[in-house]
Phi, psi and omega in degrees: 000042176292138182252216176063214184297328178300314183297319177299313179299315182300317180292333176287329182279324186226123177294336181263025183305314182294324177293320180293328180281342186289126181298331179294343181254021181292160178284158183292144175197169182243023180281146181253350185296129175303141179070013171260109175221144187273096186299147176275355181291122178296157182306320186289350178242010179283150183307322179301319179294319180300312180298318178300313183295317180295324178295315181292326177297318180296317180299317178299315181296319181294318181292331183277346183289147178288132180056060184305136180262165174305148183223157173235127182225127177245117176262102188257100180278129177296323178280164354286133187197155171283154354295157186273100191224047178300133185273163171052228184294340183287341176294320185262002186296326179235147183250146175304328180291343177275348186268163175234151175286144176294152183301332184270005185302316185244128180279356180064232180273002181271137178293124180290161176302156184307319183290324177291318178299317179299315181296320180294317181295323179295321180290317182293330180275351182087006182269350183291142174267117185247007183242024181236197178277348188280147178294150177211160179284149183228160176262165188305309183298324179296321179296313181298320179293314181297322179293319179297315181291325176295320176298324177295317178297319180295320180299321179294322177292320177304315179297319181294317179297322177301318179292323179295316179295323177295323178294320176301317179296314181298325182278358180075023184252352188293332182281354183224029182229131173270133179245127179244132177237123180203186180213165182273332179192169177258200178220141179304315179046041177103345175304128180059023177074021184243163177228156182070220181218169182180195186284003176270112190274058175284159186298330180302335180262322187274335180269128183232159176290146175211118177234129174246110183250115183236136181307133176069009178280147178280128183288134174197165176243162181219148175261010179300134178291125180215163180216172182298336178295341181278342190294311183300316181295323179294319177299314180297320178296316183291327179277358180057000000 
């Protein structure tokens, strides 16, 4: 249910855009995980494809301009995100049986923290809200399904990023472009028996991927404490 310019574009491409977005018109599946529905939106009209296409269009336009100037481009993919709706082949790319529960899913004989205990009791009593942005407790099968579908969403982004990087190469810009890959937050995805995100600052939500790829740079990793607030300043420093 991505909105904004994507939604306007989608409606221009397909007269049945609203029908395709409607959860009542989803394709058949046997998943039980809340917010897992098999969207009818074809891959070529899914938000990930839209962002990829607009990004590649910008690269082409920039490369074709006379005396191209330095540029900053942010390709912001909505996925991976709930609801869990990888389109087309990406729905079936990974199976719940291929997934594992996170080590922190079950507290065993240890009393869970009050907020986790509250979430579990709310789910067991039927009072939990599972169709909103708020975190909720989940059962084992739901976790495995959500993880499989999330891997499908990530795979689609991986494919899109590959095409974007190939476009940079084709445009002759790859040798002079820094590429940063990161995210704004994670998802519990079963950590501590929870789904989505919320005010519980477990690592599944607070730790995000971060890759800084610079031409001719020596690859290495660091354990230095850093946060998203550091990214903008680093970009400005590097761009002088």
